[in-house]
MIBA-537017 format. One line per field, with one value per residue: residue in three letters; chain; z, y, x of N, C-alpha, C in turn. Coordinates in pm, whole numbers, plus 50000, padded with zeros to 5 digits. Atoms other than C-alpha are relative to their C-alpha. Example, Ala and Ser with C-alpha at 12.3 -4.5 7.8 and 13.67 -1.06 7.14 Angstrom:
BEGIN
resn	(ala, ser)
chain	(A, A)
n.w	(50000, 49994)
n.v	(49881, 49881)
n.u	(50089, 49918)
ca.w	(50780, 50714)
ca.v	(49550, 49894)
ca.u	(51230, 51367)
c.w	(50000, 50073)
c.v	(50120, 50109)
c.u	(50090, 49923)
***
This chain:
BEGIN
resn	(met, thr, glu, val, ser, ala, ile, pro, ala, ala, val, pro, asp, arg, arg, pro, val, pro, his, arg, gly, gly, gly, phe, val, ala, arg, ser, gln, pro, trp, ala, pro, trp, ala, ala, phe, ala, val, leu, val, ala, leu, trp, glu, gly, ala, val, arg, gly, gly, leu, val, ser, pro, val, phe, leu, pro, ala, pro, ser, his, val, val, ala, ala, leu, tyr, asp, leu, phe, ala, arg, gly, thr, ile, trp, arg, his, val, gly, asp, ser, leu, tyr, arg, ile, val, leu, gly, trp, leu, ala, gly, thr, ala, ala, gly, leu, ala, ala, gly, phe, ala, val, gly, ile, phe, ser, thr, ala, arg, ala, ala, gly, leu, pro, leu, val, ser, ala, leu, phe, pro, val, pro, lys, ile, ala, leu, leu, pro, leu, leu, ile, leu, trp, leu, gly, ile, gly, glu, ala, ser, lys, val, ala, thr, ile, ala, leu, gly, val, phe, phe, pro, thr, val, ile, ala, thr, tyr, ser, gly, val, asp, gly, val, ala, arg, asn, leu, ile, arg, met, ala, gln, ser, phe, asp, leu, pro, pro, arg, ala, ile, leu, val, lys, val, val, leu, pro, gly, thr, leu, pro, ala, ile, leu, ser, gly, phe, arg, ile, thr, ala, ser, ile, ala, leu, ile, leu, leu, val, ala, ala, glu, met, ile, gly, ala, glu, tyr, gly, ile, gly, ala, phe, ile, leu, ala, ala, gly, asn, leu, tyr, gln, thr, asp, gln, leu, leu, ala, gly, val, ala, met, leu, ser, ala, leu, gly, leu, leu, ile, his, thr, leu, leu, ser, arg, leu, glu, arg, trp, leu, leu, arg, trp, arg)
chain	(A, A, A, A, A, A, A, A, A, A, A, A, A, A, A, A, A, A, A, A, A, A, A, A, A, A, A, A, A, A, A, A, A, A, A, A, A, A, A, A, A, A, A, A, A, A, A, A, A, A, A, A, A, A, A, A, A, A, A, A, A, A, A, A, A, A, A, A, A, A, A, A, A, A, A, A, A, A, A, A, A, A, A, A, A, A, A, A, A, A, A, A, A, A, A, A, A, A, A, A, A, A, A, A, A, A, A, A, A, A, A, A, A, A, A, A, A, A, A, A, A, A, A, A, A, A, A, A, A, A, A, A, A, A, A, A, A, A, A, A, A, A, A, A, A, A, A, A, A, A, A, A, A, A, A, A, A, A, A, A, A, A, A, A, A, A, A, A, A, A, A, A, A, A, A, A, A, A, A, A, A, A, A, A, A, A, A, A, A, A, A, A, A, A, A, A, A, A, A, A, A, A, A, A, A, A, A, A, A, A, A, A, A, A, A, A, A, A, A, A, A, A, A, A, A, A, A, A, A, A, A, A, A, A, A, A, A, A, A, A, A, A, A, A, A, A, A, A, A, A, A, A, A, A, A, A, A, A, A, A, A, A, A, A, A, A, A, A, A, A, A, A)
n.w	(50058, 49869, 50047, 50038, 49947, 50117, 50008, 50007, 50098, 49939, 50016, 50024, 49886, 50040, 49944, 50118, 50093, 49985, 50132, 50017, 50150, 50008, 49997, 50099, 50059, 49929, 49852, 49997, 49851, 49930, 49897, 49967, 50089, 49870, 49866, 50066, 50059, 49886, 49948, 50094, 50000, 49856, 50003, 50078, 49921, 49859, 50028, 50045, 49851, 49920, 50006, 50077, 50129, 50005, 50048, 50116, 50149, 50005, 49883, 49915, 50019, 49974, 50086, 50127, 50015, 50008, 50138, 50105, 49977, 50036, 50087, 50082, 49992, 50097, 50138, 50096, 50100, 50127, 50138, 50003, 50032, 50102, 50130, 50047, 50051, 50179, 50093, 50016, 50047, 50104, 50074, 49992, 50095, 50138, 50012, 49985, 50110, 50098, 49934, 50035, 50126, 50052, 49966, 50103, 50164, 50007, 49953, 50108, 50117, 50031, 50060, 49941, 49910, 50029, 49926, 49835, 49881, 49953, 49935, 49862, 49912, 50010, 49940, 49856, 49821, 50011, 49896, 50114, 49959, 50042, 50109, 49980, 50059, 50113, 50043, 49934, 50086, 50092, 49989, 49903, 49847, 49953, 49949, 50090, 50039, 49891, 50009, 50136, 49979, 49939, 50064, 50112, 49937, 50000, 50192, 50025, 49913, 50093, 50092, 49972, 49937, 50085, 50155, 49890, 49991, 50129, 50033, 49898, 49986, 50056, 50089, 50032, 50018, 50139, 50097, 49990, 50070, 50163, 50031, 49938, 50060, 49918, 50020, 49958, 49899, 49875, 49965, 49939, 49893, 49949, 49941, 50013, 49881, 49863, 49978, 49989, 49883, 49879, 50043, 49954, 49928, 49954, 50002, 49889, 49905, 50026, 50050, 49929, 49931, 50087, 50010, 49885, 49976, 50089, 49970, 49941, 50102, 50091, 49928, 49915, 50095, 50072, 49979, 49891, 49901, 50013, 49872, 49985, 49945, 49801, 49872, 50069, 49946, 49798, 49998, 50007, 49883, 49894, 49912, 50061, 49998, 50072, 50083, 49990, 49997, 50095, 50065, 49947, 50130, 50119, 49956, 50031, 50157, 50072, 49971, 50053, 50117, 50007, 49965, 50129, 50092, 49937, 50052, 50147, 50028, 49986, 50124, 50134, 50021, 49922, 50041, 49957)
n.v	(50042, 50014, 49932, 50085, 49913, 50064, 50088, 49919, 50087, 50034, 49922, 50022, 50017, 49897, 50061, 50068, 50173, 49993, 49986, 50138, 50018, 50025, 50131, 50064, 49875, 50036, 49892, 50005, 50068, 50053, 50033, 50153, 50072, 49967, 50095, 50082, 50045, 49987, 50101, 50142, 50044, 50030, 50151, 50065, 50018, 50079, 50186, 50045, 49975, 50090, 50149, 50051, 50003, 50003, 49891, 50070, 50005, 49870, 49930, 49890, 49879, 49908, 50068, 49998, 49854, 50065, 50058, 49904, 49930, 50056, 50006, 49871, 49939, 50066, 49969, 50136, 49994, 49897, 50057, 50120, 49903, 49912, 50095, 50045, 49879, 50037, 50086, 50038, 49896, 50029, 50099, 49940, 49889, 50090, 50085, 49927, 49926, 50059, 49998, 49884, 49949, 50121, 50029, 49893, 50045, 50114, 49888, 49888, 50103, 50103, 50109, 50082, 50076, 50132, 50055, 50034, 50104, 50111, 49991, 49931, 50083, 50132, 50064, 49947, 50134, 50065, 49916, 49969, 50047, 50141, 49975, 49963, 50107, 50029, 49861, 49977, 50103, 49955, 49853, 49995, 50016, 49903, 49926, 50012, 50072, 49912, 49909, 50002, 50088, 49865, 49981, 50109, 49995, 49867, 49944, 50051, 49900, 49849, 50023, 50039, 49848, 49915, 50084, 50019, 49867, 49965, 50083, 49891, 49857, 49985, 49998, 49830, 49888, 50004, 49974, 49839, 49912, 50017, 49876, 49897, 50044, 50014, 50091, 50133, 50045, 49914, 50105, 50105, 49954, 49935, 50023, 50138, 50006, 49946, 50056, 50136, 50031, 50036, 50146, 50058, 49986, 50109, 50133, 49984, 50089, 50126, 50058, 49948, 50130, 50112, 49952, 50011, 50158, 50058, 49990, 50099, 50155, 50005, 49956, 50099, 50096, 49997, 49903, 49994, 49879, 49963, 50019, 50146, 50037, 50004, 50088, 50172, 50053, 49988, 50154, 50083, 49964, 50005, 49872, 49966, 49866, 49919, 50075, 49910, 49896, 49947, 50062, 49880, 49962, 49965, 49892, 49882, 50001, 49996, 49846, 49899, 49989, 49993, 49843, 49944, 50076, 49921, 49810, 49988, 50012, 49862, 49849, 49945, 49955, 49888, 49956, 50066)
n.u	(49895, 49866, 49911, 49924, 49879, 49955, 49915, 49856, 49923, 49863, 49847, 49917, 49886, 49871, 49857, 49924, 49961, 49824, 49933, 49992, 49917, 49850, 49973, 49903, 49900, 49873, 49929, 49904, 49958, 49827, 49926, 50006, 49938, 49887, 50011, 50013, 49868, 49928, 50063, 49943, 49879, 50008, 50072, 49901, 49876, 49973, 49926, 49817, 50000, 50089, 49964, 50111, 49979, 49879, 49910, 49936, 50078, 50078, 49902, 50100, 49984, 49884, 49900, 49993, 49977, 49820, 49998, 49976, 49908, 49830, 49974, 49960, 49874, 49915, 49968, 50063, 50170, 49982, 49972, 50124, 50127, 49964, 50004, 50143, 50091, 50027, 50069, 50143, 50057, 50030, 50134, 50158, 49968, 49995, 50131, 50130, 50046, 50067, 50157, 50068, 50002, 50015, 50141, 50089, 50016, 50116, 50134, 50001, 50033, 50094, 49927, 49856, 50027, 50054, 49891, 49884, 50062, 49991, 49790, 49965, 50077, 49899, 49856, 50024, 50023, 49839, 49965, 49802, 49877, 49965, 49961, 49821, 49939, 49983, 49936, 49807, 49924, 49966, 49929, 49890, 50031, 50013, 50139, 50107, 50058, 50086, 50057, 50115, 50083, 50029, 50043, 50122, 50077, 50139, 50040, 50118, 50077, 49989, 50079, 50144, 50062, 50019, 50110, 50102, 50019, 50073, 50115, 50088, 49970, 50138, 49986, 50049, 49896, 49928, 50087, 50018, 49870, 49953, 50067, 49943, 49889, 49849, 49907, 49994, 49885, 49955, 50062, 49966, 49898, 50080, 50145, 49953, 49861, 50039, 50083, 49928, 49938, 50073, 49993, 49898, 49957, 50007, 49924, 49841, 49993, 49918, 49908, 49879, 49994, 49926, 49854, 49920, 49962, 49886, 49895, 49910, 49974, 49837, 49891, 49997, 49970, 49816, 49976, 49898, 50047, 50172, 50054, 50015, 49909, 49957, 50126, 49982, 49835, 50072, 50088, 49898, 49903, 50107, 49959, 50130, 50001, 49946, 50117, 50065, 49920, 50065, 50133, 50027, 49977, 50044, 50134, 50003, 49950, 50090, 50065, 49915, 50039, 50115, 49976, 49966, 50122, 50122, 49985, 49993, 50198, 50056, 49922, 50071, 50138, 50031, 50118, 50110)
ca.w	(18126, 18322, 18265, 18148, 18329, 18100, 18025, 18105, 17833, 17863, 17905, 17705, 17818, 17718, 17881, 17603, 17376, 17462, 17128, 17005, 16695, 16826, 16829, 16632, 16649, 16758, 17058, 17112, 17439, 17509, 17772, 17699, 17482, 17782, 18072, 17846, 17776, 18151, 18268, 18018, 18099, 18480, 18473, 18257, 18510, 18815, 18654, 18564, 18952, 19103, 18961, 18742, 18402, 18363, 18302, 18055, 17803, 17889, 18049, 18254, 18082, 18268, 18136, 17764, 17871, 17969, 17665, 17455, 17675, 17612, 17263, 17190, 17424, 17207, 16910, 16725, 16667, 16417, 16180, 16223, 16192, 15919, 15699, 15766, 15688, 15349, 15250, 15355, 15254, 14908, 14833, 14945, 14752, 14424, 14483, 14568, 14252, 14022, 14199, 14161, 13794, 13724, 13936, 13775, 13430, 13557, 13700, 13367, 13072, 12967, 12794, 13063, 13327, 13127, 13121, 13460, 13661, 13665, 13682, 13976, 14125, 14004, 14158, 14484, 14745, 14635, 14953, 14798, 15054, 14872, 14600, 14777, 14675, 14342, 14316, 14527, 14196, 13959, 14143, 14405, 14773, 14827, 14853, 14525, 14572, 14941, 14853, 14495, 14735, 14951, 14632, 14465, 14813, 14812, 14421, 14459, 14740, 14583, 14274, 14413, 14636, 14359, 14073, 14441, 14456, 14114, 14060, 14349, 14244, 14156, 13835, 13790, 13909, 13619, 13390, 13527, 13442, 13081, 13069, 13191, 12887, 13121, 12942, 13026, 13204, 13419, 13496, 13598, 13848, 13969, 13997, 13997, 14216, 14516, 14489, 14506, 14805, 15074, 14923, 14876, 15172, 15298, 15153, 15262, 15568, 15447, 15258, 15523, 15741, 15468, 15426, 15755, 15758, 15439, 15551, 15844, 15670, 15404, 15646, 15886, 15519, 15413, 15569, 15796, 15967, 15984, 16260, 16147, 16158, 16515, 16630, 16406, 16565, 16955, 16921, 16801, 17115, 17326, 17434, 17440, 17615, 17331, 17117, 17257, 17270, 16879, 16846, 17065, 16766, 16527, 16721, 16690, 16342, 16270, 16498, 16336, 16030, 16122, 16277, 15913, 15703, 15971, 15880, 15530, 15540, 15706, 15465, 15157, 15273, 15462, 15236, 15338)
ca.v	(41041, 40859, 41066, 40853, 40911, 40967, 40692, 40835, 40753, 40541, 40693, 40622, 40414, 40639, 40400, 40361, 40038, 39863, 39870, 39479, 39525, 39449, 39067, 38883, 39218, 39129, 39341, 39423, 39198, 39215, 39100, 38747, 38603, 38690, 38554, 38250, 38184, 38252, 37992, 37719, 37781, 37810, 37468, 37300, 37401, 37322, 36938, 36920, 37055, 36850, 36494, 36477, 36498, 36359, 36633, 36412, 36375, 36756, 36946, 37256, 37590, 37745, 37463, 37553, 37939, 37822, 37635, 37944, 38163, 37947, 37941, 38328, 38352, 38104, 38247, 37919, 38042, 38321, 38082, 37852, 38134, 38341, 38023, 37920, 38309, 38276, 37991, 38032, 38400, 38309, 38020, 38220, 38502, 38268, 38058, 38356, 38578, 38270, 38180, 38527, 38540, 38180, 38232, 38572, 38414, 38084, 38378, 38610, 38350, 38137, 37915, 37872, 37808, 37521, 37441, 37524, 37441, 37066, 37073, 37267, 37063, 36745, 36828, 37055, 36675, 36584, 36640, 36832, 36726, 36407, 36539, 36658, 36356, 36398, 36796, 36697, 36468, 36770, 37094, 36925, 36873, 37238, 37554, 37521, 37241, 37362, 37657, 37508, 37244, 37574, 37716, 37414, 37441, 37790, 37826, 37583, 37771, 38075, 38012, 37857, 38175, 38421, 38209, 38214, 38593, 38678, 38477, 38637, 38987, 39108, 39079, 39444, 39621, 39490, 39550, 39899, 39999, 39832, 40084, 40354, 40237, 40174, 39996, 39601, 39693, 39970, 39724, 39482, 39739, 39941, 39740, 39324, 39386, 39574, 39316, 39020, 39086, 39009, 38643, 38685, 38793, 38535, 38268, 38432, 38339, 37990, 37971, 38138, 37819, 37571, 37785, 37727, 37349, 37267, 37427, 37254, 36898, 37004, 37122, 36774, 36603, 36750, 37031, 37124, 37469, 37561, 37581, 37205, 37116, 37206, 37057, 36697, 36674, 36811, 36484, 36282, 36373, 36337, 36710, 36809, 37105, 37227, 37056, 37260, 37544, 37540, 37445, 37798, 37934, 37864, 37990, 38300, 38297, 38229, 38510, 38732, 38623, 38645, 39030, 39105, 38959, 39153, 39537, 39433, 39340, 39683, 39896, 39776, 39737, 40053, 40160, 39898)
ca.u	(79440, 79712, 80015, 80292, 80663, 80897, 81173, 81563, 81768, 82082, 82383, 82640, 82954, 83240, 83523, 83804, 83805, 84162, 84374, 84346, 84581, 84922, 84909, 85215, 85413, 85801, 85897, 86235, 86390, 86759, 86787, 86627, 86880, 87138, 86956, 86855, 87215, 87328, 87090, 87209, 87551, 87483, 87289, 87585, 87867, 87676, 87647, 87988, 88044, 87804, 87943, 87628, 87787, 88158, 88437, 88593, 88288, 88143, 88377, 88271, 88219, 88514, 88701, 88633, 88673, 89050, 89077, 89009, 89215, 89557, 89461, 89434, 89771, 89949, 89859, 89697, 89357, 89453, 89562, 89265, 89002, 89220, 89234, 88823, 88712, 88866, 88750, 88414, 88387, 88513, 88309, 87985, 88098, 88153, 87815, 87596, 87708, 87652, 87320, 87192, 87271, 87150, 86829, 86730, 86782, 86529, 86266, 86312, 86308, 86100, 86378, 86673, 86344, 86250, 86598, 86774, 86472, 86475, 86855, 86847, 86593, 86806, 87121, 86987, 86929, 87297, 87467, 87805, 88025, 87985, 88110, 88476, 88642, 88579, 88667, 88993, 89085, 89000, 89134, 89371, 89406, 89416, 89191, 89034, 88878, 88735, 88627, 88419, 88266, 88134, 88043, 87803, 87692, 87532, 87494, 87151, 87002, 87056, 86920, 86579, 86546, 86585, 86370, 86089, 86165, 86103, 85835, 85654, 85702, 85325, 85253, 85035, 85307, 85502, 85212, 85184, 85551, 85522, 85212, 85411, 85652, 85971, 86213, 86294, 86603, 86456, 86190, 86404, 86593, 86302, 86015, 86159, 86481, 86325, 86063, 86283, 86521, 86334, 86324, 86695, 86803, 86628, 86820, 87177, 87056, 87038, 87321, 87531, 87446, 87500, 87849, 87931, 87854, 88041, 88332, 88408, 88305, 88566, 88858, 88779, 88845, 89160, 89265, 89604, 89441, 89093, 88823, 88707, 89044, 89131, 88798, 88893, 89277, 89067, 88850, 89122, 89336, 88994, 89090, 88707, 88780, 88966, 88687, 88445, 88670, 88639, 88275, 88259, 88468, 88234, 87912, 88080, 88184, 87807, 87676, 87958, 87781, 87407, 87509, 87636, 87351, 87097, 87239, 87272, 86910, 86806, 87037, 86876, 86513, 86523, 86235, 85993)
c.w	(50099, 49924, 50028, 50026, 49889, 50033, 50028, 49903, 50021, 49950, 49941, 50019, 49906, 50058, 49804, 49973, 50006, 49851, 50007, 49876, 49999, 50025, 49895, 49990, 50098, 50079, 50020, 50167, 50016, 50044, 49987, 49924, 50111, 50094, 49972, 50023, 50189, 50114, 49961, 50098, 50197, 50070, 49995, 50102, 50147, 49993, 50025, 50145, 50105, 50003, 49913, 49881, 50081, 49935, 49863, 49877, 49949, 50088, 50025, 49923, 50044, 49971, 49852, 50041, 49974, 49882, 49883, 50080, 49936, 49868, 49919, 50093, 49905, 49900, 49889, 49923, 49905, 49898, 49969, 49965, 49862, 49888, 50015, 49970, 49856, 49938, 49979, 49957, 49829, 49903, 49998, 49899, 49824, 49977, 50013, 49880, 49908, 50026, 49986, 49800, 49962, 50097, 49968, 49869, 50005, 49983, 49866, 49877, 49998, 50005, 50164, 50130, 49937, 49990, 50119, 50089, 50058, 49988, 50124, 50055, 49975, 50086, 50178, 50127, 49965, 50094, 49898, 50048, 49929, 49899, 49990, 49935, 49839, 49924, 50050, 49866, 49916, 50079, 50112, 50140, 50055, 49954, 49896, 50030, 50164, 49988, 49884, 50102, 50096, 49882, 49917, 50148, 50067, 49879, 50007, 50045, 49960, 49835, 50021, 50109, 49920, 49913, 50098, 49996, 49857, 49920, 50110, 49963, 49898, 49846, 49901, 50020, 49882, 49838, 50005, 49969, 49859, 49960, 49954, 49868, 49988, 49921, 50075, 50107, 50129, 50072, 50112, 50144, 50098, 50079, 50047, 50112, 50099, 50032, 50085, 50120, 50093, 49982, 50005, 50111, 50119, 49998, 50067, 50105, 50023, 49948, 50087, 50098, 49921, 49951, 50067, 50049, 49910, 50008, 50096, 49959, 49914, 50075, 50046, 49854, 49950, 50004, 50126, 50100, 49942, 50130, 49982, 49995, 50140, 50077, 49960, 50111, 50163, 50045, 49973, 50138, 50118, 50097, 50013, 50061, 49884, 49867, 49991, 49993, 49794, 49922, 50040, 49880, 49863, 49996, 49967, 49884, 49958, 50052, 49965, 49883, 49997, 50005, 49866, 49909, 50066, 49954, 49873, 49984, 50030, 49913, 49898, 49999, 50100, 49921, 49984, 50117)
c.v	(49983, 50086, 49889, 50059, 49994, 49915, 50035, 49921, 49972, 50041, 49907, 49938, 50052, 49965, 49944, 49850, 49956, 49947, 49867, 49965, 49946, 49825, 49966, 50150, 49979, 50176, 49967, 49937, 49954, 49933, 49844, 49901, 49981, 49927, 49851, 49923, 49988, 49913, 49911, 49968, 50005, 49841, 49908, 50020, 49950, 49857, 49990, 50009, 49920, 49856, 49960, 49956, 49990, 50116, 49954, 49965, 50137, 50078, 50145, 50149, 50103, 49919, 50038, 50156, 50011, 49975, 50139, 50096, 49947, 50009, 50128, 50037, 49922, 50066, 49906, 50076, 50070, 49951, 49955, 50067, 50084, 49879, 49958, 50139, 49997, 49918, 50040, 50154, 49998, 49954, 50068, 50070, 49939, 49919, 50123, 50080, 49922, 49936, 50077, 50020, 49911, 50006, 50128, 50002, 49903, 50059, 50079, 49939, 49896, 49867, 49953, 50014, 49873, 49928, 49974, 49947, 49871, 50002, 50029, 49900, 49818, 49969, 50070, 49862, 49986, 50042, 50044, 49977, 49881, 50005, 50057, 49936, 50014, 50186, 49982, 49941, 50157, 50134, 49998, 50028, 50182, 50112, 49978, 49884, 50009, 50084, 50016, 49891, 50147, 50095, 49960, 50045, 50135, 50025, 49957, 50085, 50109, 50004, 49986, 50111, 50112, 50000, 50033, 50146, 50090, 49962, 50060, 50150, 50012, 50034, 50175, 50059, 50011, 50057, 50180, 50083, 49953, 50170, 50105, 50001, 50038, 49887, 49875, 50018, 50083, 49939, 49912, 50061, 50044, 49929, 49805, 49973, 49987, 49846, 49814, 50000, 50002, 49874, 49979, 49965, 49870, 49882, 50049, 49946, 49813, 49947, 50028, 49872, 49927, 49993, 49908, 49822, 49941, 50054, 49928, 49902, 49978, 49999, 49875, 49914, 50020, 50135, 49994, 50124, 50037, 49980, 49816, 49920, 49963, 49900, 49827, 49919, 50019, 49854, 49889, 49942, 49990, 50087, 50055, 50081, 50144, 49947, 50103, 50123, 50077, 49975, 50152, 50116, 50030, 50058, 50153, 50042, 50007, 50073, 50097, 50032, 50046, 50169, 50101, 50017, 50090, 50150, 49980, 50007, 50147, 50130, 49995, 49966, 50121, 50084, 49929, 50096)
c.u	(50104, 50094, 50132, 50173, 50091, 50163, 50178, 50064, 50132, 50094, 50088, 50145, 50103, 50140, 50064, 49984, 50200, 49984, 50044, 50120, 50155, 50031, 50084, 50063, 50148, 50007, 50136, 50053, 50113, 50040, 49957, 50087, 50097, 49966, 49967, 50200, 50084, 49948, 50040, 50132, 50053, 49960, 50100, 50137, 49944, 49996, 50058, 50050, 49962, 50042, 49886, 50018, 50164, 50059, 50089, 49919, 49908, 50068, 49893, 50027, 50123, 50117, 50074, 50045, 50165, 50042, 50046, 50066, 50142, 49996, 50014, 50144, 50116, 50010, 49930, 49907, 50022, 49977, 49931, 49891, 50049, 49950, 49830, 49966, 50049, 49957, 49832, 49928, 50052, 49890, 49876, 50017, 49953, 49867, 49854, 50004, 49955, 49901, 49893, 50007, 49888, 49819, 49893, 49985, 49862, 49884, 50008, 49959, 49990, 50111, 50095, 49865, 49992, 50092, 50043, 49938, 49994, 50119, 50023, 49913, 50047, 50076, 49985, 50005, 50141, 50046, 50175, 50073, 50050, 50105, 50189, 50069, 50064, 50062, 50135, 50040, 50017, 50076, 50101, 49973, 49994, 49915, 49926, 49892, 49911, 49886, 49869, 49910, 49895, 49914, 49866, 49938, 49870, 49965, 49835, 49907, 49933, 49884, 49827, 49978, 49969, 49917, 49864, 49983, 49929, 49855, 49878, 49978, 49829, 50011, 49943, 50108, 50075, 49913, 49981, 50131, 49993, 49853, 50032, 50107, 50140, 50030, 50017, 50122, 50013, 49836, 50035, 50061, 49927, 49895, 50072, 50103, 49966, 49883, 50040, 50068, 49944, 50026, 50157, 50112, 50012, 50064, 50144, 49966, 49975, 50095, 50106, 50050, 50044, 50169, 50078, 50090, 50134, 50100, 50086, 49953, 50120, 50126, 50019, 50052, 50163, 50027, 50099, 49949, 49860, 49931, 49962, 50095, 50051, 49909, 50005, 50120, 49955, 49979, 50068, 50048, 49936, 50074, 49827, 50012, 50057, 49877, 49880, 50020, 49986, 49852, 49937, 50058, 49869, 49865, 50017, 50029, 49819, 49926, 50077, 49872, 49829, 50013, 49946, 49876, 49902, 50011, 50000, 49879, 49918, 50051, 49906, 49883, 49965, 49862, 49870, 49911)
***
């Protein structure tokens, strides 16, 4: 009888398996925006100083910084920034408050949805700046017409964002709350509102940009002071360094709004 040699068992591979679950995860890289901005400014400055771009049409960043410094030194910047901040804050708050109320009504009540949603869908595409002459006739050339223009531009996107957020709340959560005999007000506060907050806060970012755009347009049409009026006056006088200084102020204002909304979002959604 032939002896069968024992075949050694295969040794299992004990090497650790690499983690494959980190895709599409946002990683904090605070150096990236500063590096991109520095490269862009360096290329811009080099193109102007090298004669590739005429400083009449596009002044160098150093000239824009000098124009900003002159505005701060003379103190004229504060009147423009103060008037613009007053208009955008008042208009955004008014449009947001009305839009939240209408959005929740459309999302919760069937009658309000049937009557209000077609109206919102029909009026939302209308450029709100086109209504400014009519608002001036109704409210005068003062602050009310500019604030109303911004509020109208903010109102419709807020309604749509709020309605979409309410409509996206999981119905099984609402049914579960109803099965525990929670009153409708408690369901609205504890279930519907937290589920709607992400959509509302995303809408805030959109409406803040819309408010900034409408602010500049309204100030260019009928304002003596404000960032938009300052940019228009600088453009009419071909002072491109002053014009870009005004654009830089708008960019700083937009960055400030973005920072405030990000902090508000982190605070309100800290439960996630």
